[in-house]
C-alpha positions as CSV (number, residue, x, y, z in Angstrom):
1,M,55.7,8.0,21.9
2,S,51.9,8.2,22.4
3,S,49.9,6.2,19.8
4,K,46.2,6.7,20.4
5,I,43.3,5.9,18.0
6,Y,39.7,6.9,18.9
7,I,37.1,4.8,17.1
8,V,34.2,7.3,17.0
9,G,30.6,6.7,16.5
10,M,29.3,10.0,15.1
11,G,25.6,9.2,15.2
12,P,23.2,9.7,12.3
13,G,25.0,12.6,10.8
14,T,24.0,15.9,12.5
15,G,26.1,17.6,15.1
16,E,23.2,17.7,17.6
17,M,23.0,13.9,17.6
18,M,26.7,13.4,18.2
19,T,27.7,12.9,21.8
20,P,29.9,15.3,23.7
21,Q,32.3,12.5,24.2
22,A,32.6,12.0,20.5
23,D,33.1,15.7,19.9
24,H,35.8,15.8,22.6
25,A,37.6,12.9,20.9
26,L,37.5,14.6,17.5
27,C,38.6,18.0,18.9
28,G,41.6,16.2,20.6
29,S,42.7,14.4,17.5
30,D,45.3,15.5,15.0
31,V,44.0,13.3,12.1
32,I,40.4,12.2,11.3
33,V,40.0,9.2,9.1
34,G,36.8,8.0,7.5
35,Y,34.6,7.2,4.5
36,P,34.3,10.5,2.4
37,V,30.5,10.8,3.1
38,Y,31.1,10.7,6.8
39,L,33.9,13.3,6.7
40,K,31.6,15.6,4.7
41,L,28.8,15.2,7.3
42,L,31.2,16.5,10.0
43,G,30.9,19.9,8.5
44,G,33.4,22.7,9.1
45,K,33.9,22.4,12.8
46,Y,37.0,20.2,12.4
47,R,38.3,21.8,9.2
48,K,41.7,22.5,10.8
49,K,42.3,18.7,11.3
50,E,44.0,16.5,8.7
51,F,41.4,14.5,6.9
52,L,42.2,11.1,5.3
53,S,39.8,8.9,3.5
54,T,39.3,5.8,1.3
55,P,36.3,4.8,-0.8
56,M,33.9,2.0,-0.2
57,K,35.4,-1.5,0.0
58,Q,38.8,-0.1,1.1
59,E,38.1,-0.4,4.9
60,V,41.3,-2.4,5.6
61,R,43.4,0.3,4.0
62,R,41.5,2.9,6.0
63,C,42.5,1.1,9.2
64,E,46.1,0.8,8.1
65,M,46.1,4.6,7.6
66,C,45.0,5.0,11.2
67,F,47.9,2.9,12.6
68,E,50.4,4.6,10.3
69,E,49.4,8.0,11.6
70,A,49.2,6.9,15.2
71,E,52.7,5.4,15.0
72,K,54.0,8.8,14.0
73,G,52.9,10.0,17.4
74,K,49.6,11.6,16.2
75,T,46.3,11.2,17.9
76,V,43.9,9.7,15.4
77,A,40.1,9.4,15.1
78,M,38.4,6.9,12.9
79,V,34.8,8.1,12.3
80,C,31.9,5.8,11.6
81,S,28.2,6.6,11.1
82,G,26.0,5.6,14.0
83,D,27.9,3.5,16.4
84,A,31.4,2.2,15.5
85,G,30.6,-1.2,17.1
86,V,27.4,-1.8,15.1
87,Y,28.5,-2.7,11.6
88,G,31.3,-0.2,12.0
89,M,35.1,-0.3,12.1
90,A,35.7,-1.1,15.8
91,S,36.1,-4.9,15.4
92,L,38.4,-4.6,12.3
93,L,40.7,-2.1,14.1
94,Y,40.9,-4.4,17.1
95,E,41.7,-7.4,14.9
96,M,44.4,-5.4,13.1
97,S,45.8,-4.0,16.4
98,E,47.5,-7.3,17.2
99,A,50.1,-6.3,14.6
100,H,50.4,-2.8,16.3
101,P,50.8,-3.5,20.0
102,G,52.0,0.0,20.7
103,C,48.7,1.6,19.7
104,E,46.0,2.2,22.2
105,L,42.4,2.0,21.0
106,E,39.3,3.5,22.6
107,V,35.8,3.1,21.3
108,I,33.5,6.2,21.6
109,P,29.8,5.1,21.4
110,G,27.4,6.8,19.1
111,I,23.6,6.7,18.4
112,T,23.1,3.8,15.9
113,A,20.3,3.8,13.3
114,A,18.3,1.2,15.1
115,N,17.8,3.7,18.0
116,S,17.6,7.0,16.1
117,G,15.2,5.5,13.5
118,A,13.1,3.9,16.2
119,A,12.7,7.2,17.9
120,A,11.6,8.8,14.7
121,L,8.9,6.2,14.2
122,G,7.8,6.0,17.8
123,A,8.7,3.0,19.9
124,P,9.0,-0.1,17.7
125,L,11.9,-1.7,19.6
126,N,10.4,-1.5,23.1
127,H,10.6,-5.3,23.6
128,D,13.1,-8.0,22.6
129,Y,14.6,-7.1,19.2
130,C,17.4,-8.0,16.8
131,V,19.4,-6.2,14.2
132,I,20.1,-7.9,10.9
133,S,21.9,-6.5,7.9
134,L,20.8,-7.7,4.4
135,S,24.2,-6.9,2.9
136,D,25.9,-10.2,1.7
137,L,29.3,-8.6,1.0
138,M,30.8,-10.3,4.1
139,T,27.9,-12.6,5.3
140,P,26.6,-15.3,2.9
141,W,23.0,-14.9,2.0
142,E,22.2,-18.4,3.3
143,I,23.2,-17.2,6.8
144,I,21.1,-14.1,6.5
145,E,18.1,-16.2,5.5
146,K,18.6,-18.4,8.6
147,R,18.8,-15.3,10.9
148,L,15.6,-13.8,9.3
149,A,13.8,-17.1,9.8
150,A,14.9,-17.4,13.4
151,A,13.9,-13.8,14.2
152,A,10.4,-14.5,12.7
153,V,9.9,-17.7,14.7
154,G,11.1,-16.0,17.9
155,D,8.7,-13.1,17.3
156,F,11.4,-10.5,17.6
157,C,11.0,-6.9,16.6
158,M,13.6,-6.3,13.9
159,A,15.7,-3.4,12.7
160,I,17.0,-4.2,9.2
161,Y,20.2,-2.5,8.0
162,N,21.3,-2.2,4.4
163,P,18.0,-3.3,3.0
164,S,18.8,-2.6,-0.7
165,S,21.4,-1.3,-3.1
166,H,21.9,-1.1,-6.9
167,H,23.3,-4.7,-6.8
168,R,20.8,-6.0,-4.3
169,A,17.6,-4.3,-5.5
170,D,15.3,-7.3,-4.6
171,Y,16.8,-8.2,-1.2
172,L,14.1,-6.5,0.9
173,K,11.5,-8.3,-1.1
174,K,13.3,-11.6,-0.5
175,A,13.5,-10.8,3.2
176,C,9.8,-10.1,3.5
177,D,9.0,-13.4,1.7
178,I,11.2,-15.3,4.2
179,L,9.5,-13.6,7.1
180,Q,6.0,-14.5,5.8
181,K,7.1,-18.1,5.1
182,N,8.1,-18.3,8.8
183,G,4.9,-17.0,10.3
184,V,4.9,-13.2,10.0
185,E,1.5,-12.2,8.8
186,P,1.2,-9.8,5.8
187,E,-0.6,-7.2,7.9
188,R,2.3,-6.9,10.4
189,A,3.0,-3.3,11.3
190,C,6.2,-2.0,9.9
191,G,8.0,1.2,9.0
192,Y,11.2,2.6,7.6
193,V,13.3,5.8,7.8
194,E,15.6,7.1,5.1
195,N,18.6,9.4,5.9
196,I,17.9,9.4,9.6
197,G,18.7,12.7,11.3
198,R,19.5,14.5,8.1
199,D,17.7,17.3,6.2
200,E,16.4,14.9,3.5
201,S,15.1,12.4,6.1
202,K,11.8,10.8,5.4
203,M,9.8,8.0,7.0
204,E,6.7,5.9,6.4
205,L,4.5,3.3,8.2
206,C,3.2,0.3,6.3
207,T,2.4,-3.3,6.5
208,L,4.8,-6.1,5.7
209,K,2.8,-6.8,2.5
210,E,3.3,-3.1,1.5
211,L,6.9,-3.1,2.6
212,R,7.7,-5.9,0.2
213,D,7.3,-3.6,-2.8
214,R,8.8,-0.4,-1.4
215,Q,11.8,1.1,-3.1
216,V,14.5,1.7,-0.4
217,N,18.2,2.2,-0.4
218,M,21.3,1.6,1.7
219,F,20.6,4.7,3.7
220,T,17.3,3.3,4.8
221,T,16.6,1.4,8.1
222,V,13.6,-0.8,8.1
223,F,11.6,-1.7,11.2
224,I,9.4,-4.8,11.5
225,G,7.2,-5.2,14.5
226,N,6.5,-8.3,16.6
227,S,3.0,-9.8,16.8
228,R,1.9,-7.2,19.3
229,T,3.2,-4.1,17.5
230,K,0.6,-1.6,16.4
231,I,0.1,1.9,15.1
232,I,-0.9,4.5,17.8
233,G,-1.5,8.1,16.8
234,G,0.6,7.7,13.6
235,K,3.5,6.1,15.5
236,L,4.8,2.5,15.4
237,V,4.6,1.1,18.9
238,T,5.6,-2.2,20.4
239,P,4.0,-2.7,23.9
240,R,6.3,-3.6,26.7
241,G,3.6,-5.6,28.4
242,Y,2.4,-3.3,31.2
243,V,-1.1,-3.6,32.5
244,L,-2.9,-0.4,31.6
245,P,-5.4,1.2,34.0
246,D,-9.1,0.7,33.1
247,P,-10.3,4.1,31.6
248,A,-13.8,3.3,32.9
249,V,-12.6,3.3,36.5
């Protein structure tokens, strides 16, 4: 009996930003499993499929549902926003697959918020960069602090996921303080994008000092430039290091 689970990165949320490979996997699945918000974002195209969901903090149960359906002989797709391998469900499904050796897993890549948000702002990640989540649900804040400090000392461009929530209202402010303490100047060029790729999307450029007091949410991705990042024509740009031609020549 065939037991196949696709782990699908659906991108930021609009059909035009989902890859053809992801669409093909969803069209070929009998059951689509995911967080309710993500299932809603799929729209009506896959309405004939069986939809299964669990709320936030029930990710393990969501994965169990995938294996249960696959072991019935159904082709299953687990959908994740962005890329399933970037703070998504890919690793958890692989960890749990050891108890389900008959199930084949295949990860379908998607456009993650670091890339789609960077494109909206300009080119802020055009040199060495890191991605850090401020959520301490599964990572102790002490470790997050160390990673922020290391990124600052290393002069990395940064994409910050999960910068704030109702229970973590001051975490972005704390993160900005850690960055300044480790050498990032208050005037560092930054930006953020909320609800990337969706109708209600909005973005803003600012300095690190201004960013510290901004009100953001869990659907916001924050970008902090390196020491060479600048604003060009209303866009956040990190130079790669090419030697530019002399305009006087």
